[in-house]
C-alpha positions in Angstrom: 96.1 105.1 97.1 97.8 103.7 100.2 100.3 100.9 100.7 97.3 99.0 102.4 95.6 99.2 99.0 98.4 98.6 96.9 101.3 96.9 98.7 103.8 97.6 95.9 103.7 101.1 97.0 105.5 100.2 100.2 108.6 98.5 98.2 111.1 101.5 99.1 110.1 102.0 102.5 110.6 98.4 103.1 114.0 98.1 101.5 115.3 101.1 103.7 113.7 99.7 106.9 111.2 102.4 107.1 108.1 101.0 107.5 106.2 100.8 110.9 106.0 97.4 112.4 102.5 96.4 111.5 103.0 97.8 107.9 106.1 95.8 107.5 104.7 92.7 108.6 101.7 93.0 106.3 104.1 93.8 103.5 106.3 90.8 104.3 103.1 88.6 103.8 102.7 90.3 100.3 106.2 89.7 99.8 106.0 85.9 100.4 104.0 85.4 97.2 105.1 88.2 95.0 108.0 87.5 92.9 107.9 91.2 91.4 108.1 92.7 94.7 110.8 90.5 96.1 113.1 91.3 93.0 112.6 95.1 93.5 113.3 94.9 97.1 116.2 93.0 96.5 117.4 95.9 93.8 116.7 98.7 96.3 118.6 96.9 98.9 121.7 96.4 96.8 121.5 100.1 95.7 121.2 101.1 99.1 124.1 99.3 100.2 126.0 100.9 97.4 125.2 104.3 98.5 126.1 103.7 102.0 129.8 102.7 100.9 130.0 105.9 98.8 132.4 108.6 100.4 132.5 112.2 99.6 135.7 113.3 97.7 136.7 117.1 96.9 137.2 117.5 93.2 140.5 118.8 91.8 140.2 122.6 91.5 140.5 122.6 87.8 137.6 120.2 87.7 135.3 122.2 90.2 136.3 125.4 88.0 135.2 123.7 84.7 131.9 122.4 86.1 130.9 125.6 87.5 131.9 127.6 84.4 129.8 125.2 82.5 126.9 125.8 84.8 127.0 129.3 84.4 126.9 129.2 80.7 124.3 126.6 80.5 120.6 127.8 79.4 118.3 127.0 82.4 115.1 128.4 80.5 113.7 125.2 80.0 113.1 124.7 83.7 110.8 127.4 83.9 108.5 125.6 81.6 108.7 122.3 83.9 108.2 123.9 87.3 105.2 123.3 89.1 102.9 126.5 89.2 103.7 127.3 93.0 107.4 127.3 92.3 107.5 129.4 89.2 107.7 132.7 91.0 110.9 131.6 92.4 112.4 131.0 89.1 111.8 134.3 87.8 
């Protein structure tokens, strides 16, 4: 279903300023009368703002080693059952 058929599908793209001008205008018309979408847009914009303020930090060597050791000893078999059919060959 396209955003033209269901305006709610455009919420994420609108919040990230990723809609073409015509779609943005159409969504803004919908937004004026839809409190649900307006709330979702506000929440997504707040989340995007928080993510924009994040910074990469190099972890302490001991923590990095601990995480990598844990990954190496964690069973990953369940992922094979959940992988899409096309991606299963890559996991085997």
